[in-house]
C-alpha positions in Angstrom: 0.2 0.1 0.2 1.2 3.5 -0.9 0.5 6.2 0.9 0.9 10.1 -0.9 1.5 12.9 1.3 0.9 16.5 -0.3 2.3 19.7 1.5 -0.6 22.0 2.8 -0.4 25.5 2.2 -2.0 28.0 3.9 -4.2 30.2 1.9 -3.3 33.8 1.6 -5.3 35.8 4.3 -6.3 39.3 3.6 -5.1 41.5 6.7 -8.1 44.5 7.5 -8.9 46.1 10.3 -12.3 45.3 11.5 -15.2 48.0 10.7 -13.4 49.5 8.3 -14.2 48.9 4.6 -12.3 46.6 2.1 -10.4 49.1 0.9 -8.1 49.6 -2.4 -7.3 46.4 -4.0 -3.3 46.1 -4.2 -2.4 44.7 -7.5 0.4 43.0 -6.0 0.0 41.9 -2.5 2.0 42.8 0.7 3.6 39.6 2.0 4.0 40.3 6.0 4.8 37.4 8.5 3.7 34.8 6.4 0.1 36.8 6.0 -0.9 38.6 2.6 -2.3 41.9 2.2 -4.4 42.5 -0.4 -6.6 45.5 0.5 -5.1 48.9 2.1 -7.7 51.4 3.6 -6.5 54.9 3.4 -7.4 57.6 5.9 -7.9 61.1 5.6 -4.8 62.8 7.0 -4.6 65.1 9.8 -2.3 67.5 10.8 -0.4 65.8 12.6 -0.2 63.0 9.8 1.3 65.9 7.6 4.1 67.0 9.8 7.3 68.0 7.7 6.0 67.3 4.8 5.5 69.8 2.2 1.5 69.9 0.6 2.8 70.7 -2.7 4.7 67.6 -2.7 1.9 65.0 -1.4 -0.4 66.9 -4.2 2.1 66.1 -6.9 2.2 63.0 -5.5 6.0 63.1 -4.8 7.1 59.5 -4.2 9.5 60.6 -1.3 6.8 62.1 0.4 4.3 59.5 -0.4 6.4 56.9 1.2 6.6 59.2 4.6 2.7 59.6 4.6 1.2 56.0 3.9 2.2 55.0 6.9 1.2 57.1 9.0 -2.3 57.0 7.5 -3.1 53.4 6.4 -4.6 50.7 7.6 -3.3 47.8 8.2 -0.3 50.1 8.9 1.9 49.6 6.0 5.9 50.0 7.1 8.4 52.8 5.3 9.7 49.3 3.3 6.9 48.0 2.1 6.1 51.1 0.6 9.1 51.5 -0.8 8.8 48.1 -2.6 5.1 48.6 -3.8 4.4 48.1 -7.0 4.2 51.6 -9.3 0.3 50.8 -10.1 -0.4 50.5 -6.4 1.9 53.3 -5.1 -0.2 55.5 -7.7 -3.8 54.1 -6.4 -3.0 54.7 -2.7 -1.6 58.2 -3.8 -4.5 59.2 -5.5 -6.6 58.6 -2.6 -4.4 60.7 -0.3 -4.7 63.7 -3.1 -8.4 63.5 -2.8 -9.1 64.2 1.0 -6.7 66.9 0.4 -8.9 68.5 -2.2 -12.1 71.1 -1.0 -15.2 69.5 -1.0 -16.8 72.4 -3.2 -14.1 71.4 -5.9 -14.3 67.3 -5.5 -18.1 68.1 -6.3 -17.8 70.0 -9.4 -15.7 67.3 -10.4 -18.1 64.7 -10.1 -20.3 62.8 -12.8 -23.8 63.5 -12.8 
């Protein structure tokens, strides 16, 4: 009698904070301690999260500014080295979300499709 054993692989687990929306899907998930981050929620930055940053650089989605800001406003909190290793498309998606928070409400409504 022959017995075949197959190695079981743990399924990917999306790390999300309870009570928060699913967030922005990542094209290239982040691997952390055997878990996979597939979605990231971005919170509206307050003045404290923006300390030491130029708002112009944030609005221009300057990579260095985003590498500093995203660990302060993401859930699960991304590490600075994880932000540095993000797929460029994911960096643009997260940066666009941050920039959308900095546009005044009246201007956002003006660009909303009817």
